[in-house]
C-alpha positions as CSV (number, residue, x, y, z in Angstrom):
1,M,125.7,87.3,102.0
2,I,122.4,85.8,103.4
3,L,120.5,89.0,102.5
4,R,121.8,88.9,98.9
5,R,120.9,85.2,98.6
6,A,117.4,85.9,100.0
7,R,116.9,88.7,97.4
8,T,117.9,86.3,94.6
9,I,115.5,83.6,95.8
10,A,112.7,86.2,96.1
11,A,113.4,87.4,92.6
12,W,113.1,83.8,91.3
13,I,109.9,83.2,93.1
14,L,108.4,86.5,91.8
15,L,109.6,85.7,88.2
16,I,108.2,82.1,88.2
17,G,105.0,83.1,90.1
18,S,104.1,85.9,87.8
19,A,104.8,83.8,84.7
20,V,102.5,81.1,86.0
21,M,99.8,83.4,87.3
22,W,99.7,85.5,84.1
23,P,97.6,83.0,82.1
24,V,95.8,81.6,85.1
25,S,94.5,85.1,86.0
26,M,93.4,85.7,82.5
27,R,91.2,82.6,82.6
28,T,89.9,82.8,86.1
29,F,89.6,85.8,88.5
30,A,90.5,88.5,86.0
31,K,88.3,87.5,83.1
32,N,86.6,90.9,83.0
33,E,89.8,92.8,82.8
34,P,90.9,94.0,79.3
35,P,93.5,91.5,78.1
36,L,95.9,94.2,77.0
37,V,95.9,95.9,80.4
38,L,96.3,92.7,82.3
39,S,99.1,91.5,80.0
40,L,101.0,94.8,80.3
41,S,100.7,94.7,84.1
42,F,102.1,91.2,84.3
43,L,104.7,92.0,81.7
44,A,105.9,94.9,83.9
45,I,106.1,92.5,86.9
46,V,108.1,89.9,84.9
47,I,110.5,92.6,83.6
48,E,111.1,94.0,87.1
49,A,111.6,90.5,88.5
50,A,114.1,89.7,85.8
51,S,115.9,93.0,86.5
52,L,116.0,92.3,90.2
53,L,117.3,88.8,89.6
54,T,120.1,90.1,87.3
55,A,121.1,92.8,89.8
56,S,121.1,90.2,92.7
57,Q,123.2,87.8,90.8
58,V,125.7,90.5,89.9
59,H,125.9,91.6,93.6
60,E,126.5,87.9,94.6
61,E,129.3,87.6,92.0
62,Q,131.0,90.8,93.1
63,A,130.8,89.7,96.8
64,R,132.4,86.4,95.9
65,K,135.2,88.1,94.0
66,S,135.9,90.5,96.8
67,N,136.2,87.6,99.3
68,D,138.7,85.8,97.2
């Protein structure tokens, strides 16, 4: 249960962190990168984080139901 909860927390951190760093990086350290490439990279990270979060929450729900 602890590992599942840690995975959910990590997914939330990745999702929020990438959503915040996306515009920050475009304006600061990655100014020279093509905006489309940078945006697609961050979009892939956001989609993967959302997928991980969904899977983690489903696993948590299934674990709760099996314990009941």
